C-alpha positions in Angstrom: 79.0 63.2 94.0 76.0 65.3 93.1 72.5 64.5 91.8 71.0 66.0 88.6 67.4 65.8 87.3 65.4 67.5 84.6 62.9 67.6 81.8 62.9 69.2 78.3 59.5 69.3 76.6 58.0 70.4 73.3 55.2 72.1 75.2 55.1 73.9 78.6 55.3 71.6 81.6 52.2 72.0 83.8 52.9 69.4 86.5 56.3 70.4 88.1 56.2 69.1 91.7 57.8 65.8 90.8 61.0 67.5 89.8 61.8 68.8 93.3 60.6 65.6 94.8 62.9 63.5 92.5 65.8 65.9 93.2 65.3 65.4 97.0 65.0 61.6 96.7 68.7 61.9 95.7 69.6 63.9 98.9 72.3 61.4 99.7 74.1 62.4 96.5 74.3 66.1 97.5 73.4 67.1 101.1 75.0 70.6 100.9 72.7 72.5 98.7 69.7 72.2 96.3 68.4 74.2 93.4 65.7 74.3 90.8 65.4 76.3 87.6 62.7 76.6 84.9 63.0 78.3 81.5 60.9 81.3 80.9 58.6 79.4 78.5 58.2 76.6 81.0 59.5 73.9 78.7 62.7 73.1 80.5 63.3 72.4 84.2 66.6 71.5 85.8 67.2 70.3 89.4 70.4 69.7 91.4 71.6 68.3 94.7 75.1 69.6 95.5 78.0 68.0 97.3 80.4 71.0 97.6 83.9 70.1 96.6 85.2 72.9 94.4 84.5 76.5 95.4 82.4 75.9 98.6 80.8 79.4 98.3 77.3 80.1 97.1 78.8 81.0 93.8 78.9 77.3 93.0 75.1 76.9 93.3 73.4 74.9 90.6 71.5 75.0 88.3 74.0 77.6 87.0 73.4 80.0 84.2 76.1 81.9 82.2 76.4 85.6 82.5 74.2 86.2 79.4 71.4 84.0 80.5 71.4 81.8 77.4 72.8 78.7 78.9 71.9 76.7 82.1 73.6 73.6 83.3 73.5 70.9 86.0 76.7 69.0 86.5 77.5 65.8 88.5 81.2 65.1 88.9 84.4 67.0 88.3 86.3 68.3 85.3 89.9 67.6 86.3 91.6 70.0 83.8 89.2 72.9 84.4 92.1 75.2 85.6 93.8 74.7 82.3 90.6 75.3 80.4 89.8 78.3 82.5 93.2 79.8 81.7 92.7 79.2 77.9 89.2 80.8 78.0 90.5 83.8 80.0 92.9 84.3 77.1 89.9 84.4 74.7 88.2 87.1 76.7 85.9 85.2 79.0 85.5 86.2 82.6 84.4 84.2 85.6 82.6 85.0 88.8 83.3 81.7 90.6 86.2 79.2 90.9 84.0 76.3 89.8 84.5 73.8 87.0 80.8 74.1 86.3 81.2 77.7 85.1 84.2 76.7 83.0 82.2 74.1 81.4 79.5 76.6 80.5 82.2 78.8 78.9 83.7 75.9 77.1 80.4 75.0 75.5 79.8 78.6 74.5 83.2 78.7 72.8 83.4 75.2 71.2 79.8 73.9 71.3 79.4 70.1 71.7 83.1 69.8 70.5 84.0 70.9 74.0 83.7 67.2 75.0 87.0 66.4 73.3 88.7 68.9 75.7 87.3 67.5 78.9 89.3 65.3 81.3 87.1 64.1 84.2 84.3 62.1 85.6 80.9 63.7 84.8 77.3 63.5 83.9 75.8 66.8 82.9 72.8 68.4 81.1 73.0 71.8 79.5 70.1 73.8 78.0 70.9 76.2 75.2 68.1 78.8 74.9 69.5 80.1 71.6 69.0 76.8 69.8 66.3 75.3 72.1 68.4 72.2 72.5 69.3 70.1 75.6 72.8 68.7 75.5 73.8 65.8 77.8 77.0 63.8 78.1 78.6 61.2 80.2 82.3 60.6 81.0 84.4 58.1 79.1 84.6 55.5 81.9 80.9 55.9 82.8 81.6 56.7 86.4 78.7 59.2 86.7 75.3 57.7 85.7 72.5 59.3 83.6 69.1 57.7 83.1 66.7 59.1 80.5 63.4 58.5 78.9 61.4 59.9 76.0 57.6 60.1 76.4 54.9 62.3 74.9 57.3 64.7 73.3 59.4 65.2 76.4 62.8 64.0 77.6 63.3 63.3 81.3 66.6 62.5 82.9 68.1 61.9 86.4 71.3 60.6 88.0 69.3 57.7 89.6 66.2 55.9 88.5 64.5 56.9 91.8 64.6 60.5 90.6 62.4 59.6 87.6 60.1 57.4 89.7 59.2 60.5 91.8 56.7 61.2 89.0 53.5 59.3 90.0 52.4 59.2 86.3 55.5 57.2 85.3 54.4 53.8 83.9 56.3 51.1 85.9 56.7 48.0 83.7 59.7 45.7 84.1 61.6 45.2 80.8 61.8 41.4 80.4 65.1 41.3 78.5 66.8 43.5 81.0 65.4 41.3 83.8 66.8 38.3 82.0 70.2 40.0 81.8 70.2 40.8 85.5 69.2 37.3 86.5 71.9 35.7 84.3 74.8 38.2 84.7 74.0 40.2 87.9 73.7 43.5 86.1 71.9 45.2 83.2 74.3 46.0 80.4 74.7 48.7 77.8 72.0 51.3 77.5 69.3 49.0 78.9 67.4 49.6 82.1 65.2 47.4 84.3 62.2 49.7 83.6 60.7 49.5 80.2 61.0 52.8 78.3 64.0 54.0 80.3 67.6 54.0 79.0 71.0 54.6 80.4 73.2 57.0 78.5 76.3 54.7 77.8 79.8 55.7 78.9 81.6 58.1 76.5 78.3 59.1 74.9 76.4 62.3 74.3 72.8 63.2 73.5 71.1 66.3 72.0 67.3 66.7 72.2 65.8 69.4 69.9 62.7 70.8 71.5 61.5 72.4 68.3 61.6 69.2 66.1 61.4 66.6 68.9 64.5 64.9 67.5 66.8 62.9 69.8 70.3 62.2 68.6 73.0 60.2 70.5 76.6 59.6 69.6 
């Protein structure tokens, strides 16, 4: 497994230290490598802890940008059919500098947009920033094996593989959600998109999310 974390904001992010701290709180998810990337306008930051499984070379470092610099992604998990997708994308004229499923996912998004999800077979939780449209695209696998927590506050979207990643920010308001607590005490878990912290949600299995930085709109499906 790996750990992903990030923020997308309508205005430039001034306080950035929490991102690296939250990333490293998830060191156990990815002890092999760590990375951090910020957009030129300072409105999007992505962090990653890597457990090296496919292509153990530095070419698999994340966050990973495509060759044009328009797209940047952090991926937790594995795309099982990435070799077949890679072969199809090679036939469409794409080239690859690594042997990772992450780079294939970047190319798949460039070719098919958010419809690339229908072509993916795997276990994954990822976030991809598209500089061309100024939108952050997130998705979670059909079975929900790879987790994604997110929250909207003050015109910004924050996300992480684990709640402790978000809690690295000392300004995060920590209030227990009473209904989620009730679910936990009665069933032993917090169901659906709920979270034990008020204001935080889980992206449900087989769901995707797009956050438009320009309009501030959040759409899930």
